[in-house]
C-alpha positions, -999 to 999 in steps of 0.1 A, spaced: 2 0 1 18 29 -15 8 66 1 7 95 -23 5 128 -3 17 164 -15 30 194 6 41 231 -2 74 234 -13 97 254 10 132 271 10 145 237 24 139 208 -3 104 191 6 113 155 -2 151 155 14 132 169 47 107 146 47 131 120 33 159 127 63 126 124 87 111 87 74 134 69 55 176 71 73 187 40 87 174 56 124 141 63 110 136 34 87 98 43 82 90 42 49 109 45 15 100 72 -4 98 88 -40 94 120 -60 59 118 -73 61 143 -106 35 159 -117 34 186 -146 15 217 -140 -12 209 -156 -44 233 -168 -55 252 -134 -89 263 -152 -118 279 -126 -123 273 -89 -158 262 -97 -146 240 -123 -119 224 -99 -148 221 -71 -168 203 -97 -144 181 -109 -124 165 -69 -161 149 -61 -162 126 -98 -124 122 -97 -132 104 -66 -158 81 -82 -140 78 -115 -107 66 -96 -127 41 -80 -141 29 -116 -110 24 -130 -90 12 -101 -122 -19 -105 -114 -23 -140 -73 -24 -132 -81 -50 -106 -105 -72 -130 -78 -70 -158 -51 -83 -131 -72 -114 -118 -83 -121 -154 -48 -127 -161 -39 -144 -129 -70 -168 -130 -63 -180 -166 -25 -183 -160 -7 -219 -151 15 -227 -128 32 -250 -149 28 -233 -180 30 -200 -172 60 -195 -150 75 -168 -153 39 -146 -169 26 -122 -144 16 -86 -138 39 -61 -159 40 -33 -179 62 -30 -207 83 -59 -190 89 -39 -157 71 -49 -124 38 -25 -115 63 -10 -84 88 3 -108 66 17 -132 51 34 -99 75 52 -84 97 62 -115 64 71 -130 66 101 -159 35 116 -174 29 107 -207 23 132 -229 19 124 -263 -13 102 -246 -22 128 -224 -12 165 -232 -10 184 -204 -25 215 -222 -57 200 -221 -83 209 -195 -87 185 -164 -121 177 -172 -110 166 -207 -79 147 -192 -103 129 -171 -129 122 -193 -104 107 -219 -92 82 -192 -123 71 -182 -137 65 -219 -103 47 -223 -109 20 -196 -144 22 -199 -136 5 -235 -113 -19 -218 -138 -26 -195 -165 -36 -218 -137 -57 -242 -130 -80 -212 -165 -85 -206 -167 -101 -241 -134 -118 -245 -138 -133 -206 -178 -146 -212 -165 -162 -251 -138 -181 -233 -159 -192 -202 -183 -202 -222 -163 -226 -242 -149 -238 -208 -184 -248 -198 -193 -263 -233 -159 -282 -223 -169 -288 -188 -205 -301 -201 -189 -326 -229 -165 -340 -199 -194 -349 -178 -211 -364 -199 -180 -385 -213 -180 -394 -174 -210 -398 -164 -231 -431 -163 -255 -442 -191 -283 -422 -180 -259 -390 -188 -232 -399 -210 -227 -388 -243 -242 -418 -272 -225 -403 -299 -194 -430 -294 -212 -462 -285 -238 -462 -307 -231 -481 -341 -247 -471 -374 -258 -510 -379 -275 -508 -346 -298 -479 -364 -329 -490 -382 -344 -455 -399 -370 -452 -427 -402 -433 -436 -423 -452 -410 -399 -466 -384 -370 -449 -363 -348 -467 -334 -350 -450 -302 -324 -459 -270 -337 -463 -237 -310 -464 -207 -329 -493 -179 -317 -498 -148 -301 -532 -144 -322 -543 -114 -351 -539 -145 -336 -557 -168 -361 -589 -166 -392 -562 -166 -380 -545 -196 -371 -580 -216 -403 -592 -206 -424 -559 -213 -409 -538 -239 -429 -550 -266 -460 -546 -249 -455 -506 -235 -476 -496 -266 -491 -510 -303 -466 -500 -326 -430 -512 -313 -415 -537 -339 -411 -572 -320 -374 -584 -314 -361 -555 -317 -348 -547 -280 -309 -552 -279 -287 -538 -252 -257 -524 -269 -239 -511 -239 -236 -514 -201 -222 -501 -170 -228 -505 -128 -258 -492 -131 -278 -492 -165 -276 -507 -198 -287 -489 -230 -314 -507 -252 -320 -498 -283 -359 -509 -297 -371 -498 -333 -411 -480 -332 -430 -469 -358 -425 -432 -358 -464 -420 -355 -459 -440 -315 -425 -420 -307 -443 -391 -285 -465 -423 -265 -437 -447 -267 -416 -422 -244 -446 -414 -219 -454 -450 -210 -411 -454 -208 -412 -428 -181 -439 -448 -162 -418 -478 -160 -385 -460 -147 -371 -466 -178 -356 -433 -195 -356 -425 -230 -328 -405 -241 -326 -380 -266 -305 -389 -287 -305 -388 -330 -275 -412 -342 -253 -387 -369 -227 -410 -387 -202 -378 -388 -202 -371 -354 -184 -380 -323 -177 -368 -290 -144 -374 -286 -136 -352 -319 -162 -321 -300 -143 -324 -270 -110 -322 -286 -125 -293 -312 -134 -276 -276 -102 -283 -261 -87 -264 -291 -109 -235 -286 -105 -229 -258 -72 -227 -256 -67 -203 -285 -88 -181 -267 -68 -185 -234 -35 -177 -250 -55 -145 -270 -72 -137 -234 -37 -140 -218 -23 -111 -248 -49 -91 -245 -49 -86 -206 -14 -81 -206 -13 -54 -233 -43 -37 -215 -37 -44 -181 -8 -24 -190 -31 6 -206 -52 9 -175 -28 5 -148 -11 37 -167 -43 51 -174 -49 47 -133 -18 63 -121 -26 91 -145 -55 96 -127 -40 100 -93 -14 123 -110 -47 144 -117 -62 141 -83 -35 143 -67 -26 179 -84 -65 194 -81 -67 181 -40 -30 200 -41 -45 237 -57 -79 231 -40 -57 232 -7 -27 251 -10 -36 278 -35 -24 294 -68 3 295 -80 10 261 -78 39 253 -57 38 216 -42 63 186 -42 38 149 -45 57 122 -29 49 87 -29 60 71 6 60 30 7 52 20 45 76 -5 61 56 -32 79 47 -22 111 57 16 109 24 36 96 12 48 129 48 61 136 50 74 101 13 91 103 26 108 131 61 122 117 40 136 89 14 153 111 43 169 135 61 177 97 22 190 81 0 197 109 6 233 107 -11 234 74 -48 227 95 -64 243 121 -68 222 148 -110 221 147 -102 203 115 -73 180 116 -76 157 144 -47 136 165 -69 104 164 -68 95 131 -54 67 117 -46 53 86 -72 25 83 -96 54 75 -83 69 41 -115 92 41 -104 112 72 -92 149 68 -53 154 67 -33 185 69 -18 172 37 -32 159 8 -34 120 6 -42 93 -15 -39 58 -7 -29 30 -42 -30 -5 -34 -9 -22 -54 -20 -60 -41 -41 -64 -73 -40 -104 -65 -71 -96 -38 -105 -86 -49 -109 -47 -39 -127 -49 -10 -167 -32 -13 
């Protein structure tokens, strides 16, 4: 969890002053980095006040999309075949990308108004969000289809696909006749053999033949007149015989269907990995630029014009957050009246007011964002 703060520049170097108080060997409270924010186009005070509320909401949305892309990528990576893959920005780890942040002028022209820059980031990320939904849904549908095929091939004969079981010489089809396949519990074999010809008036005598068996069921084929199929199904149901909804197709193989789905899954998976890696970079970079806009707007509203502040990234050491917060209070408490700023503030409540501009950047993207 990084802290992004800003404080007014003073005669002494703002960054060095903070650094000496927090990161030397005797203190060891945080690792600190200058966060370079360009001199953006301020506009009017009213426009900044209006924008600041929108920025908070847009920041939450953009972060949620960054997390979606990150989690989609991490979910589909295989620990065995995709070793070394992960969350990177142009082959650089995300912490390095953040701590060495540089504003991308070509992508986000600083001469544009803050509202236009914010709208640009929001529209870019919204487009990524829609693309991710489409691609993830397509991949998920194929995975579900493959899982369904695997269940069919691995279940008992009440569920198993019959494509690779039924042979062409076991099928009788003509203008008037058709072949029905019935799953019969093994304990009802005797009843089936004695009754099937009499279940309806249109069953072809001596046409029953068992073509496959497992521990629970046998698949019997029986030939009946087409005109009586629906009636035959109803009578079978009454007698605890299950007619399988199956139409023989000599060109179809369940194994071939499964292989085709497996190939389709791997193709979509590889494409989704490529898309996530590329667009995670895009979404992450957009998010950090939005953080830069937020810290700029908050700093102008807090410290006034002309712009004269230093933005700083702090990475608190483990267990040192409370002490670090107190050092920051000692350094910058004079910026706020005691009626607004309270000494009992903790880092657990990011919405509380601090005398300096304060934002959080949570790089624990492997976990879902807390709601």
